[in-house]
C-alpha positions in Angstrom: -7.9 -30.1 49.9 -5.5 -29.7 47.0 -4.0 -32.2 44.5 -0.4 -31.9 43.2 -0.4 -31.3 39.5 2.5 -33.7 38.7 0.6 -36.7 40.3 -2.5 -36.8 38.1 -2.2 -39.4 35.4 -5.7 -40.5 34.6 -4.7 -44.1 35.0 -2.9 -45.5 38.1 0.8 -46.3 37.7 0.0 -50.0 38.1 -2.5 -49.9 35.3 -0.8 -48.1 32.3 -2.8 -49.9 29.7 -6.4 -51.0 29.3 -7.4 -54.4 27.8 -10.1 -54.1 25.1 -11.2 -57.1 23.1 -8.1 -59.0 24.2 -5.7 -56.3 23.1 -3.6 -53.9 25.2 -4.4 -50.3 24.4 -1.8 -47.7 25.5 -3.3 -44.6 27.1 -0.4 -42.2 27.3 -2.4 -39.6 25.4 -4.9 -39.6 28.1 -2.5 -39.1 31.0 -2.7 -35.3 31.6 -6.0 -34.3 33.3 -7.5 -32.8 36.4 -8.4 -36.1 37.9 -7.8 -39.9 37.9 -10.1 -42.8 37.6 -9.3 -44.0 41.1 -10.1 -40.7 42.7 -13.2 -40.3 40.5 -14.3 -43.8 41.7 -14.0 -42.6 45.3 -16.0 -39.5 44.5 -18.8 -41.3 42.8 -18.9 -44.1 45.4 -20.5 -41.7 47.9 -22.5 -39.7 45.4 -26.2 -40.4 44.9 -27.5 -41.6 41.5 -24.0 -42.4 40.2 -24.9 -45.8 38.8 -23.9 -44.7 35.3 -20.3 -44.3 36.4 -20.2 -47.8 37.8 -21.5 -49.2 34.5 -18.9 -47.4 32.4 -15.7 -49.0 31.1 -12.4 -47.8 32.4 -11.4 -46.5 29.0 -14.6 -44.5 28.6 -14.1 -43.1 32.1 -10.6 -42.0 31.1 -11.9 -40.5 27.9 -14.6 -38.6 29.8 -12.1 -37.2 32.3 -9.7 -36.2 29.5 -12.5 -34.6 27.5 -13.8 -32.7 30.5 -10.3 -31.4 31.2 -10.0 -30.1 27.6 -13.4 -28.4 27.8 -12.5 -26.8 31.1 -9.2 -25.5 29.7 -11.1 -23.6 27.0 -12.4 -21.3 29.6 -10.8 -17.9 30.3 -9.5 -18.3 33.9 -8.2 -15.4 36.0 -4.5 -15.0 36.5 -1.8 -16.9 34.6 -0.4 -20.4 34.6 2.0 -21.2 37.4 5.0 -21.6 35.1 4.3 -18.2 33.6 4.1 -16.7 37.1 7.5 -18.2 37.9 9.0 -16.7 34.8 7.5 -13.3 35.5 8.9 -13.3 39.0 12.4 -13.1 37.4 11.6 -9.9 35.6 10.7 -6.3 36.4 6.9 -6.5 36.4 6.6 -2.7 35.9 8.4 -2.6 32.6 8.7 -5.8 30.5 10.5 -5.9 27.2 9.0 -7.8 24.2 11.5 -10.6 24.7 10.6 -10.9 28.4 6.9 -11.1 27.6 7.7 -13.8 25.1 9.7 -15.7 27.7 6.7 -15.6 30.1 4.4 -16.7 27.3 6.7 -19.6 26.4 6.9 -20.7 30.0 3.2 -20.8 30.2 3.0 -23.0 27.1 5.2 -25.6 28.7 2.5 -26.2 31.4 0.1 -28.6 29.9 -3.0 -27.5 31.9 -4.4 -24.2 32.9 -4.0 -25.1 36.6 -2.2 -24.6 38.9 -2.2 -20.8 38.5 -0.3 -17.9 39.9 1.8 -18.8 43.0 -0.2 -21.9 43.6 1.6 -25.2 43.1 -1.6 -27.4 43.5 -4.7 -27.9 41.5 -7.7 -26.7 43.6 -10.0 -29.4 44.8 -13.0 -27.7 43.2 -11.3 -27.9 39.8 -10.8 -31.7 40.2 -14.4 -32.2 41.3 -15.7 -30.1 38.5 -13.8 -32.4 36.1 -15.6 -35.4 37.5 -19.0 -33.7 37.4 -18.5 -32.7 33.8 -17.2 -36.1 32.8 -20.3 -37.7 34.3 -22.5 -35.4 32.3 -20.7 -36.3 29.1 -21.0 -40.0 29.8 -24.7 -39.4 30.4 -25.0 -38.2 26.8 -25.2 -34.5 27.3 -24.0 -32.7 24.1 -22.9 -29.1 24.5 -23.9 -28.2 21.0 -27.4 -29.6 21.3 -27.8 -28.0 24.7 -26.9 -24.6 23.2 -29.3 -25.1 20.3 -32.1 -26.0 22.7 -31.5 -23.0 24.8 -31.7 -20.8 21.7 -35.0 -22.2 20.5 -37.8 -19.6 20.6 -40.7 -21.7 19.3 -41.1 -25.3 18.2 -44.0 -27.4 17.3 -45.3 -30.7 16.0 -48.6 -30.8 14.0 -51.1 -28.6 15.9 -49.1 -28.6 19.1 -46.7 -25.7 19.6 -44.4 -24.9 22.5 -43.1 -21.3 22.8 -40.5 -20.5 25.4 -38.5 -17.4 26.4 -35.1 -18.4 25.0 -33.9 -14.8 24.4 -30.8 -15.7 26.4 -28.7 -18.7 26.9 -27.7 -19.8 30.4 -24.1 -18.8 31.1 -22.8 -22.4 31.7 -24.3 -23.6 28.4 -23.0 -20.5 26.6 -19.5 -21.3 28.0 -19.6 -24.9 26.8 -19.9 -26.5 30.2 -23.1 -28.6 30.1 -23.1 -29.4 33.8 -24.4 -26.9 36.3 -22.7 -28.6 39.2 -19.3 -28.4 37.4 -20.0 -24.7 36.5 -20.8 -23.8 40.0 -17.3 -25.0 41.0 -15.6 -23.3 38.0 -17.2 -19.9 38.0 -15.2 -18.4 40.8 -12.0 -19.1 39.0 -13.0 -17.3 35.8 -11.6 -13.9 34.7 -13.9 -10.9 35.0 -14.9 -10.2 31.4 -15.0 -6.5 32.2 -11.4 -6.3 33.3 -8.4 -5.6 31.1 -4.7 -6.1 31.7 -2.2 -3.6 30.4 1.5 -4.4 29.7 4.2 -1.8 28.8 6.2 -2.8 25.7 
């Protein structure tokens, strides 16, 4: 199942603002994301141990979804944004001039999110669900920086008690800044192979 990119404001159209302490708070800066509160509610309604989501305010849900989207978009995904793909289609892909490359780059910048990519016009369902899984982890208090530091700890102790662990490596999802293993399992297949390079003739 896929989700059209243009139809994913975090808040439903009939609820463009959130009331906090009796005041209306506009949320236009939270609108672009890989999911919506309504669809996240449906997802967590059938997920075990999701009481935390039910107990969270709509504004915090929106913030978590937006933050998760931002964290995901820091990853190095394979391919190129859909808008960049469309721009490239109009040029000779074998020999691109500097101006053509800039036009492709500029087209990609106009697309707010990393997805959809390539010829796809939809956001993959896995990307949407990864956003919800990551948002849930953030609401649960998981801090990516603390998780990274904990993974890097070789030895720690208190008084006469000392705990030594093999932390000579950091788990890849923590190293990538995604502190949710379930989200990472959905995202990993979309990442660029770090061993590959792309050459362009200028």
